[in-house]
C-alpha beads as a LAMMPS data file, in Angstrom:
LAMMPS data file: protein, C-alpha beads

311 atoms
310 bonds

1 atom types
1 bond types

-500.0 500.0 xlo xhi
-500.0 500.0 ylo yhi
-500.0 500.0 zlo zhi

Masses

1 110.0

Atoms # bond

1 1 1 -167.482 -203.475 55.252
2 1 1 -166.028 -203.879 58.741
3 1 1 -165.212 -207.275 60.209
4 1 1 -167.160 -208.203 63.316
5 1 1 -169.315 -211.065 64.470
6 1 1 -172.367 -208.800 64.045
7 1 1 -171.420 -207.971 60.452
8 1 1 -170.964 -211.649 59.657
9 1 1 -174.419 -212.449 61.016
10 1 1 -175.897 -209.695 58.828
11 1 1 -174.124 -211.176 55.810
12 1 1 -175.597 -214.628 56.520
13 1 1 -179.060 -213.125 57.063
14 1 1 -178.864 -211.309 53.731
15 1 1 -177.754 -214.478 51.905
16 1 1 -180.628 -216.532 53.333
17 1 1 -183.057 -213.702 52.556
18 1 1 -181.787 -213.705 48.970
19 1 1 -182.573 -217.433 48.695
20 1 1 -186.043 -216.820 50.164
21 1 1 -186.780 -214.018 47.693
22 1 1 -185.534 -216.198 44.851
23 1 1 -187.945 -218.939 45.909
24 1 1 -190.856 -216.487 46.091
25 1 1 -190.103 -215.005 42.677
26 1 1 -189.913 -218.491 41.149
27 1 1 -192.901 -219.975 42.971
28 1 1 -194.554 -220.987 39.689
29 1 1 -191.285 -222.110 38.096
30 1 1 -189.240 -223.590 40.982
31 1 1 -186.804 -225.160 38.551
32 1 1 -185.467 -221.652 37.869
33 1 1 -184.510 -221.035 41.487
34 1 1 -180.968 -221.291 42.832
35 1 1 -182.017 -223.754 45.542
36 1 1 -183.650 -226.120 43.026
37 1 1 -180.670 -226.014 40.693
38 1 1 -178.244 -226.998 43.438
39 1 1 -180.232 -229.362 45.730
40 1 1 -183.249 -230.905 44.002
41 1 1 -181.253 -233.989 42.968
42 1 1 -180.048 -234.702 46.507
43 1 1 -182.229 -237.185 48.404
44 1 1 -181.118 -239.146 51.468
45 1 1 -183.389 -241.485 53.449
46 1 1 -186.453 -240.227 51.548
47 1 1 -185.550 -236.623 52.443
48 1 1 -185.211 -234.379 49.418
49 1 1 -182.883 -231.514 50.286
50 1 1 -184.639 -228.985 48.048
51 1 1 -188.085 -229.689 49.446
52 1 1 -186.891 -229.700 53.050
53 1 1 -184.728 -226.573 52.734
54 1 1 -187.364 -224.556 50.891
55 1 1 -189.963 -225.405 53.537
56 1 1 -187.615 -224.266 56.337
57 1 1 -186.691 -221.031 54.572
58 1 1 -190.200 -219.825 53.681
59 1 1 -191.770 -220.577 57.077
60 1 1 -193.284 -217.599 58.911
61 1 1 -191.515 -215.923 61.819
62 1 1 -194.005 -217.428 64.260
63 1 1 -192.802 -220.954 63.432
64 1 1 -189.828 -222.036 65.563
65 1 1 -188.672 -224.383 62.813
66 1 1 -187.969 -221.492 60.442
67 1 1 -184.296 -221.425 59.487
68 1 1 -182.592 -218.753 61.592
69 1 1 -179.232 -217.264 62.544
70 1 1 -178.117 -216.386 66.055
71 1 1 -175.211 -214.545 67.648
72 1 1 -173.028 -216.799 69.806
73 1 1 -174.660 -220.083 70.774
74 1 1 -178.390 -220.024 71.505
75 1 1 -179.091 -223.116 73.628
76 1 1 -182.844 -222.718 73.146
77 1 1 -182.385 -223.346 69.432
78 1 1 -179.935 -226.231 69.768
79 1 1 -182.482 -228.784 68.450
80 1 1 -183.798 -226.381 65.779
81 1 1 -182.436 -225.538 62.297
82 1 1 -180.058 -222.728 63.172
83 1 1 -176.741 -221.172 62.168
84 1 1 -175.004 -219.957 65.344
85 1 1 -172.277 -217.383 64.598
86 1 1 -169.666 -218.084 67.227
87 1 1 -166.034 -217.404 68.104
88 1 1 -163.853 -220.484 67.557
89 1 1 -162.369 -222.284 70.498
90 1 1 -158.751 -222.120 69.308
91 1 1 -156.586 -219.789 71.370
92 1 1 -155.374 -216.655 69.595
93 1 1 -157.550 -217.169 66.523
94 1 1 -160.931 -215.844 67.594
95 1 1 -162.581 -212.508 66.998
96 1 1 -161.113 -209.418 65.367
97 1 1 -157.331 -209.192 65.450
98 1 1 -155.495 -206.123 64.137
99 1 1 -152.465 -206.958 62.001
100 1 1 -151.407 -203.495 60.855
101 1 1 -152.155 -199.783 60.931
102 1 1 -151.669 -196.950 58.478
103 1 1 -152.094 -193.205 57.957
104 1 1 -153.045 -191.051 54.991
105 1 1 -154.585 -187.670 54.162
106 1 1 -157.924 -187.745 52.372
107 1 1 -158.786 -184.649 50.289
108 1 1 -162.402 -183.523 50.053
109 1 1 -164.297 -181.032 47.944
110 1 1 -163.452 -177.438 48.662
111 1 1 -160.525 -176.487 50.868
112 1 1 -160.929 -179.112 53.575
113 1 1 -158.911 -182.269 54.054
114 1 1 -158.982 -185.040 56.659
115 1 1 -156.406 -187.294 58.185
116 1 1 -157.478 -190.920 58.022
117 1 1 -156.130 -193.896 59.929
118 1 1 -156.483 -197.476 58.734
119 1 1 -156.288 -200.785 60.528
120 1 1 -156.235 -204.164 58.871
121 1 1 -158.334 -206.752 60.687
122 1 1 -158.379 -210.515 60.519
123 1 1 -161.566 -212.112 61.749
124 1 1 -161.908 -215.804 62.601
125 1 1 -165.370 -217.196 63.317
126 1 1 -167.369 -220.408 63.428
127 1 1 -170.830 -221.033 62.070
128 1 1 -172.163 -223.850 64.249
129 1 1 -174.945 -225.731 62.468
130 1 1 -177.645 -227.399 64.545
131 1 1 -180.881 -229.191 63.685
132 1 1 -183.458 -231.710 64.834
133 1 1 -181.391 -234.697 63.750
134 1 1 -178.061 -235.572 62.194
135 1 1 -179.474 -235.653 58.639
136 1 1 -180.925 -232.184 59.005
137 1 1 -177.581 -230.918 60.288
138 1 1 -175.777 -232.414 57.283
139 1 1 -178.347 -230.842 54.934
140 1 1 -177.980 -227.389 56.500
141 1 1 -174.213 -227.749 56.487
142 1 1 -174.217 -228.507 52.761
143 1 1 -176.662 -225.654 52.139
144 1 1 -174.529 -223.042 53.903
145 1 1 -171.348 -224.332 52.282
146 1 1 -172.937 -224.068 48.834
147 1 1 -174.326 -220.611 49.612
148 1 1 -170.914 -219.325 50.717
149 1 1 -169.366 -220.705 47.538
150 1 1 -172.080 -219.066 45.416
151 1 1 -171.492 -215.743 47.185
152 1 1 -167.699 -215.964 46.979
153 1 1 -167.454 -213.181 44.373
154 1 1 -169.540 -210.818 46.509
155 1 1 -167.644 -211.630 49.697
156 1 1 -164.282 -211.315 47.930
157 1 1 -165.377 -207.855 46.757
158 1 1 -166.207 -206.683 50.276
159 1 1 -163.269 -208.332 52.044
160 1 1 -159.564 -208.392 51.263
161 1 1 -159.493 -212.070 52.162
162 1 1 -162.265 -214.661 52.411
163 1 1 -161.915 -218.376 53.105
164 1 1 -163.861 -221.085 54.881
165 1 1 -163.611 -224.751 55.799
166 1 1 -165.812 -227.261 57.596
167 1 1 -165.519 -229.875 60.270
168 1 1 -167.733 -232.201 62.260
169 1 1 -167.926 -231.818 66.011
170 1 1 -168.993 -234.281 68.658
171 1 1 -171.707 -233.354 71.162
172 1 1 -170.584 -231.011 73.900
173 1 1 -172.897 -231.280 76.916
174 1 1 -171.683 -227.921 78.234
175 1 1 -172.831 -226.232 75.057
176 1 1 -175.568 -228.435 73.590
177 1 1 -177.677 -230.381 76.088
178 1 1 -178.849 -232.864 73.438
179 1 1 -177.273 -236.056 72.167
180 1 1 -177.009 -235.022 68.521
181 1 1 -174.111 -234.395 66.208
182 1 1 -173.535 -230.927 64.878
183 1 1 -171.205 -229.401 62.336
184 1 1 -169.154 -226.235 62.130
185 1 1 -167.999 -224.001 59.288
186 1 1 -164.907 -221.937 60.054
187 1 1 -164.750 -218.573 58.258
188 1 1 -161.656 -216.388 57.961
189 1 1 -162.030 -212.777 56.822
190 1 1 -159.627 -209.890 56.405
191 1 1 -160.525 -206.270 55.744
192 1 1 -159.124 -202.777 56.201
193 1 1 -161.114 -200.377 58.338
194 1 1 -160.575 -196.647 57.695
195 1 1 -161.384 -194.106 60.409
196 1 1 -161.490 -190.338 59.861
197 1 1 -159.582 -188.161 62.304
198 1 1 -161.537 -185.797 64.535
199 1 1 -159.267 -182.997 63.292
200 1 1 -160.183 -181.285 60.022
201 1 1 -157.567 -179.164 58.276
202 1 1 -157.949 -176.363 55.760
203 1 1 -155.539 -175.884 52.896
204 1 1 -154.488 -172.306 52.179
205 1 1 -154.831 -171.190 48.564
206 1 1 -153.175 -168.036 47.221
207 1 1 -152.655 -169.162 43.629
208 1 1 -155.016 -171.604 41.988
209 1 1 -154.077 -173.930 39.145
210 1 1 -156.447 -174.687 36.326
211 1 1 -155.926 -176.805 33.251
212 1 1 -152.757 -175.959 31.364
213 1 1 -152.308 -172.528 32.941
214 1 1 -149.483 -171.943 35.384
215 1 1 -150.024 -168.517 36.922
216 1 1 -146.526 -168.074 38.339
217 1 1 -145.075 -168.010 34.803
218 1 1 -147.653 -165.590 33.376
219 1 1 -146.650 -161.935 32.874
220 1 1 -148.310 -159.598 35.400
221 1 1 -150.382 -157.901 32.685
222 1 1 -151.991 -161.269 31.831
223 1 1 -153.110 -162.019 35.358
224 1 1 -155.550 -159.175 35.862
225 1 1 -159.178 -158.974 34.793
226 1 1 -161.349 -155.921 34.252
227 1 1 -164.694 -154.827 32.837
228 1 1 -165.827 -151.544 31.280
229 1 1 -169.399 -150.628 30.430
230 1 1 -170.693 -148.343 27.675
231 1 1 -174.157 -146.906 27.028
232 1 1 -175.993 -146.371 23.764
233 1 1 -176.995 -142.892 24.994
234 1 1 -176.455 -140.707 28.015
235 1 1 -179.727 -138.760 27.732
236 1 1 -183.073 -140.333 26.854
237 1 1 -186.731 -139.439 26.954
238 1 1 -189.246 -141.102 29.247
239 1 1 -190.262 -144.521 27.800
240 1 1 -187.155 -144.700 25.637
241 1 1 -184.641 -147.540 26.106
242 1 1 -180.925 -147.341 26.661
243 1 1 -178.658 -150.365 26.196
244 1 1 -175.584 -150.917 28.378
245 1 1 -172.811 -153.247 27.178
246 1 1 -170.057 -154.795 29.321
247 1 1 -166.633 -155.143 27.729
248 1 1 -164.611 -157.706 29.713
249 1 1 -160.905 -158.428 29.822
250 1 1 -160.197 -162.116 30.542
251 1 1 -163.756 -162.736 31.633
252 1 1 -164.153 -166.112 29.996
253 1 1 -167.779 -167.172 30.349
254 1 1 -168.368 -164.498 32.918
255 1 1 -171.400 -163.825 35.084
256 1 1 -172.587 -160.222 35.309
257 1 1 -174.650 -158.517 37.984
258 1 1 -176.067 -155.130 37.018
259 1 1 -176.789 -152.384 39.540
260 1 1 -179.143 -149.412 39.083
261 1 1 -178.829 -146.706 41.723
262 1 1 -177.038 -149.205 43.957
263 1 1 -179.682 -151.957 43.740
264 1 1 -179.249 -155.258 41.886
265 1 1 -181.258 -155.363 38.675
266 1 1 -183.050 -158.743 38.845
267 1 1 -182.747 -161.633 36.391
268 1 1 -180.041 -160.040 34.276
269 1 1 -176.695 -161.840 34.195
270 1 1 -175.565 -161.376 30.596
271 1 1 -173.122 -158.801 29.269
272 1 1 -175.903 -156.407 28.159
273 1 1 -178.670 -154.575 29.996
274 1 1 -181.664 -152.916 28.354
275 1 1 -183.127 -150.231 30.600
276 1 1 -186.309 -148.305 29.859
277 1 1 -186.655 -144.766 31.201
278 1 1 -189.878 -144.867 33.159
279 1 1 -188.917 -142.022 35.459
280 1 1 -187.734 -138.455 35.111
281 1 1 -184.347 -137.573 36.493
282 1 1 -181.098 -139.479 36.524
283 1 1 -179.858 -142.942 37.410
284 1 1 -176.435 -144.512 37.924
285 1 1 -175.640 -147.878 36.330
286 1 1 -172.669 -150.172 36.904
287 1 1 -171.954 -153.928 36.821
288 1 1 -169.877 -156.455 38.734
289 1 1 -168.294 -159.271 36.724
290 1 1 -167.218 -162.684 37.976
291 1 1 -164.718 -164.252 35.600
292 1 1 -164.907 -167.979 34.869
293 1 1 -161.091 -168.152 34.796
294 1 1 -160.621 -169.446 38.331
295 1 1 -156.851 -169.505 38.041
296 1 1 -156.909 -165.697 38.197
297 1 1 -157.144 -164.371 41.738
298 1 1 -159.185 -162.308 42.406
299 1 1 -161.694 -163.090 39.680
300 1 1 -164.453 -160.601 40.613
301 1 1 -164.197 -156.931 39.525
302 1 1 -166.404 -153.858 39.400
303 1 1 -166.932 -151.706 36.303
304 1 1 -167.058 -147.979 35.847
305 1 1 -170.353 -146.168 36.544
306 1 1 -172.459 -144.328 33.928
307 1 1 -175.073 -141.715 34.782
308 1 1 -178.136 -141.570 32.501
309 1 1 -180.413 -138.507 32.360
310 1 1 -184.108 -139.136 31.637
311 1 1 -186.027 -136.026 30.446

Bonds

1 1 1 2
2 1 2 3
3 1 3 4
4 1 4 5
5 1 5 6
6 1 6 7
7 1 7 8
8 1 8 9
9 1 9 10
10 1 10 11
11 1 11 12
12 1 12 13
13 1 13 14
14 1 14 15
15 1 15 16
16 1 16 17
17 1 17 18
18 1 18 19
19 1 19 20
20 1 20 21
21 1 21 22
22 1 22 23
23 1 23 24
24 1 24 25
25 1 25 26
26 1 26 27
27 1 27 28
28 1 28 29
29 1 29 30
30 1 30 31
31 1 31 32
32 1 32 33
33 1 33 34
34 1 34 35
35 1 35 36
36 1 36 37
37 1 37 38
38 1 38 39
39 1 39 40
40 1 40 41
41 1 41 42
42 1 42 43
43 1 43 44
44 1 44 45
45 1 45 46
46 1 46 47
47 1 47 48
48 1 48 49
49 1 49 50
50 1 50 51
51 1 51 52
52 1 52 53
53 1 53 54
54 1 54 55
55 1 55 56
56 1 56 57
57 1 57 58
58 1 58 59
59 1 59 60
60 1 60 61
61 1 61 62
62 1 62 63
63 1 63 64
64 1 64 65
65 1 65 66
66 1 66 67
67 1 67 68
68 1 68 69
69 1 69 70
70 1 70 71
71 1 71 72
72 1 72 73
73 1 73 74
74 1 74 75
75 1 75 76
76 1 76 77
77 1 77 78
78 1 78 79
79 1 79 80
80 1 80 81
81 1 81 82
82 1 82 83
83 1 83 84
84 1 84 85
85 1 85 86
86 1 86 87
87 1 87 88
88 1 88 89
89 1 89 90
90 1 90 91
91 1 91 92
92 1 92 93
93 1 93 94
94 1 94 95
95 1 95 96
96 1 96 97
97 1 97 98
98 1 98 99
99 1 99 100
100 1 100 101
101 1 101 102
102 1 102 103
103 1 103 104
104 1 104 105
105 1 105 106
106 1 106 107
107 1 107 108
108 1 108 109
109 1 109 110
110 1 110 111
111 1 111 112
112 1 112 113
113 1 113 114
114 1 114 115
115 1 115 116
116 1 116 117
117 1 117 118
118 1 118 119
119 1 119 120
120 1 120 121
121 1 121 122
122 1 122 123
123 1 123 124
124 1 124 125
125 1 125 126
126 1 126 127
127 1 127 128
128 1 128 129
129 1 129 130
130 1 130 131
131 1 131 132
132 1 132 133
133 1 133 134
134 1 134 135
135 1 135 136
136 1 136 137
137 1 137 138
138 1 138 139
139 1 139 140
140 1 140 141
141 1 141 142
142 1 142 143
143 1 143 144
144 1 144 145
145 1 145 146
146 1 146 147
147 1 147 148
148 1 148 149
149 1 149 150
150 1 150 151
151 1 151 152
152 1 152 153
153 1 153 154
154 1 154 155
155 1 155 156
156 1 156 157
157 1 157 158
158 1 158 159
159 1 159 160
160 1 160 161
161 1 161 162
162 1 162 163
163 1 163 164
164 1 164 165
165 1 165 166
166 1 166 167
167 1 167 168
168 1 168 169
169 1 169 170
170 1 170 171
171 1 171 172
172 1 172 173
173 1 173 174
174 1 174 175
175 1 175 176
176 1 176 177
177 1 177 178
178 1 178 179
179 1 179 180
180 1 180 181
181 1 181 182
182 1 182 183
183 1 183 184
184 1 184 185
185 1 185 186
186 1 186 187
187 1 187 188
188 1 188 189
189 1 189 190
190 1 190 191
191 1 191 192
192 1 192 193
193 1 193 194
194 1 194 195
195 1 195 196
196 1 196 197
197 1 197 198
198 1 198 199
199 1 199 200
200 1 200 201
201 1 201 202
202 1 202 203
203 1 203 204
204 1 204 205
205 1 205 206
206 1 206 207
207 1 207 208
208 1 208 209
209 1 209 210
210 1 210 211
211 1 211 212
212 1 212 213
213 1 213 214
214 1 214 215
215 1 215 216
216 1 216 217
217 1 217 218
218 1 218 219
219 1 219 220
220 1 220 221
221 1 221 222
222 1 222 223
223 1 223 224
224 1 224 225
225 1 225 226
226 1 226 227
227 1 227 228
228 1 228 229
229 1 229 230
230 1 230 231
231 1 231 232
232 1 232 233
233 1 233 234
234 1 234 235
235 1 235 236
236 1 236 237
237 1 237 238
238 1 238 239
239 1 239 240
240 1 240 241
241 1 241 242
242 1 242 243
243 1 243 244
244 1 244 245
245 1 245 246
246 1 246 247
247 1 247 248
248 1 248 249
249 1 249 250
250 1 250 251
251 1 251 252
252 1 252 253
253 1 253 254
254 1 254 255
255 1 255 256
256 1 256 257
257 1 257 258
258 1 258 259
259 1 259 260
260 1 260 261
261 1 261 262
262 1 262 263
263 1 263 264
264 1 264 265
265 1 265 266
266 1 266 267
267 1 267 268
268 1 268 269
269 1 269 270
270 1 270 271
271 1 271 272
272 1 272 273
273 1 273 274
274 1 274 275
275 1 275 276
276 1 276 277
277 1 277 278
278 1 278 279
279 1 279 280
280 1 280 281
281 1 281 282
282 1 282 283
283 1 283 284
284 1 284 285
285 1 285 286
286 1 286 287
287 1 287 288
288 1 288 289
289 1 289 290
290 1 290 291
291 1 291 292
292 1 292 293
293 1 293 294
294 1 294 295
295 1 295 296
296 1 296 297
297 1 297 298
298 1 298 299
299 1 299 300
300 1 300 301
301 1 301 302
302 1 302 303
303 1 303 304
304 1 304 305
305 1 305 306
306 1 306 307
307 1 307 308
308 1 308 309
309 1 309 310
310 1 310 311
């Protein structure tokens, strides 16, 4: 997962959506929901945090009071329950900062390989919490802090480093044109981004290695493969059957393709071929074997040919 302000917003959206789904699934048993378990005992000035938060989360999209997230600071939602994902004001600590690069070769299936380049990013962001009043801001602040703690395992899995802290900010008339307090949660993330090179390389293979075999140390007579075919008869009558048998050398679990008069005989890949003489005259039969021993190169060979006379 890359680090960017957009990615962080998507993470927050997914966390809030998880809470909403949890509330829906536990509509008949709210005491089983995560929100109930963590906030139903918190009541300040006759405002129960669970009841207030659940109502904000499950509101429809048409309701402006529905809990939302925004990129940067959305002045139109300054008096509304909102998490604004923002760059912090401290110099040199905002946004995505690269702290290191790296290079490696990534093998793929087949003969291709790719060069990959990595860059380790540190991201520093603020989640500015706003609401209709100071109590609502405190409630949303506690909600997001608890949610980030609950999701710490997931975030730690996706990021090399994850930490956050909170602070209270005084009204800033340049940013928020309302005389209310608001709070901020500072999030620090670190993650390595890997990019594949535009250049793809191919590895040359002349000798393949397989299992415990080491071809370079094998005697030459043990490297070759071959196949010979025999026939149960060389002359048959019309409607009689002749059976061809392939005798492989180092075929392993080989695949056989049989050819009759130069054409592939369909659906026959075993080491035997039963052929019925339904014509008068002669035919030529051979087979091509593909050995399963991939450490032998080449591993495809052609057999001898046998001519059958049908009378």
